DRENDO-1510 file (C-alpha; in Angstrom, 1 decimal, always signed):
<recs>
REC; n; res; u; v; w
REC; 1; MET; -31.8; +53.3; -83.3 .
REC; 2; ARG; -28.8; +51.6; -84.9 .
REC; 3; ILE; -28.4; +47.8; -84.8 .
REC; 4; THR; -24.9; +46.3; -85.2 .
REC; 5; LEU; -23.5; +42.8; -85.2 .
REC; 6; ILE; -21.1; +42.1; -82.4 .
REC; 7; PRO; -18.3; +40.4; -84.5 .
REC; 8; PRO; -18.1; +36.7; -83.8 .
REC; 9; LEU; -14.7; +34.9; -83.6 .
REC; 10; ASP; -15.9; +32.8; -86.6 .
REC; 11; ARG; -18.9; +32.4; -88.7 .
REC; 12; LEU; -20.2; +29.7; -91.0 .
REC; 13; ASP; -23.1; +30.4; -93.4 .
REC; 14; ARG; -24.8; +27.5; -95.1 .
REC; 15; ASP; -27.9; +27.9; -97.2 .
REC; 16; ASP; -30.1; +30.2; -95.2 .
REC; 17; ARG; -28.6; +29.4; -91.7 .
REC; 18; SER; -25.6; +30.5; -89.8 .
REC; 19; LEU; -23.3; +29.3; -87.0 .
REC; 20; LEU; -21.6; +32.0; -85.0 .
REC; 21; LEU; -18.8; +31.3; -82.5 .
REC; 22; TYR; -18.4; +33.7; -79.5 .
REC; 23; ASP; -15.7; +33.0; -76.9 .
REC; 24; GLY; -16.7; +29.3; -76.2 .
REC; 25; THR; -20.3; +29.7; -77.3 .
REC; 26; LEU; -21.6; +28.4; -80.6 .
REC; 27; LEU; -24.9; +29.8; -81.7 .
REC; 28; SER; -27.0; +28.3; -84.5 .
REC; 29; LEU; -29.3; +30.8; -86.2 .
REC; 30; GLY; -32.2; +30.1; -88.5 .
REC; 31; PRO; -33.1; +32.1; -91.6 .
REC; 32; ILE; -34.4; +35.1; -89.7 .
REC; 33; GLY; -31.5; +35.4; -87.3 .
REC; 34; ALA; -29.0; +34.7; -90.1 .
REC; 35; ALA; -30.4; +37.4; -92.3 .
REC; 36; VAL; -30.6; +40.0; -89.5 .
REC; 37; THR; -27.0; +39.4; -88.6 .
REC; 38; LYS; -25.8; +39.7; -92.2 .
REC; 39; PHE; -27.7; +43.0; -92.6 .
REC; 40; ALA; -26.3; +44.3; -89.3 .
REC; 41; VAL; -22.6; +43.8; -90.0 .
REC; 42; ASP; -21.9; +47.5; -90.6 .
REC; 43; GLY; -24.8; +48.8; -88.6 .
REC; 44; ILE; -28.4; +49.4; -89.8 .
REC; 45; GLY; -31.4; +51.4; -88.8 .
REC; 46; PHE; -34.5; +49.4; -87.6 .
REC; 47; ASP; -36.7; +50.7; -90.5 .
REC; 48; GLU; -34.1; +49.9; -93.1 .
REC; 49; LEU; -33.7; +46.4; -91.6 .
REC; 50; LEU; -37.5; +46.0; -91.6 .
REC; 51; ASP; -37.7; +46.9; -95.3 .
REC; 52; LEU; -34.9; +44.5; -96.2 .
REC; 53; MET; -36.4; +41.7; -94.2 .
REC; 54; LEU; -39.8; +42.2; -95.8 .
REC; 55; ASP; -38.2; +42.2; -99.3 .
REC; 56; LEU; -36.4; +38.9; -98.4 .
REC; 57; PHE; -39.1; +37.0; -96.6 .
REC; 58; GLY; -42.4; +38.8; -97.5 .
REC; 59; PRO; -44.9; +40.0; -94.9 .
REC; 60; PRO; -45.4; +37.7; -91.9 .
REC; 61; ASP; -48.8; +36.8; -90.4 .
REC; 62; GLY; -49.2; +39.6; -87.9 .
REC; 63; ASP; -47.2; +42.7; -87.1 .
REC; 64; ALA; -43.9; +42.7; -88.9 .
REC; 65; ARG; -42.5; +45.5; -86.8 .
REC; 66; ALA; -43.2; +43.5; -83.5 .
REC; 67; PHE; -42.0; +40.3; -85.0 .
REC; 68; LEU; -38.6; +41.8; -86.1 .
REC; 69; GLY; -38.4; +43.7; -82.8 .
REC; 70; ALA; -38.7; +40.4; -80.9 .
REC; 71; ALA; -36.0; +38.8; -83.1 .
REC; 72; VAL; -33.6; +41.7; -82.5 .
REC; 73; ASP; -34.3; +41.6; -78.8 .
REC; 74; GLU; -33.5; +37.9; -78.7 .
REC; 75; LEU; -30.2; +38.4; -80.5 .
REC; 76; VAL; -29.3; +41.3; -78.2 .
REC; 77; ALA; -30.0; +39.1; -75.2 .
REC; 78; SER; -27.8; +36.4; -76.7 .
REC; 79; HIS; -25.0; +39.1; -77.1 .
REC; 80; VAL; -25.0; +38.8; -80.9 .
REC; 81; LEU; -26.3; +42.3; -81.6 .
REC; 82; GLN; -26.0; +45.6; -79.9 .
REC; 83; VAL; -28.5; +48.5; -80.2 .
REC; 84; VAL; -27.4; +52.1; -80.0 .
REC; 85; THR; -30.1; +54.7; -79.8 .
REC; 86; ASP; -29.6; +58.0; -81.6 .
</recs>
């Protein structure tokens, strides 16, 4: 699985948050979404992304893999990320 950012028309990063502009839609991302989209600019595998997120944020309470999977699914549903299976 390869996760890739769908390039926005414009992006503003401030502190640990991001604003992404897509064809008339402005999305505000918190720290998790902002980090995922930064790491996915050139495409990234899920396991590599998980390792980077754990390094950046530390382990969450609960299942890190499920938590990240839910975040990726939400960003895919919002047309921010695309997922290509190998």
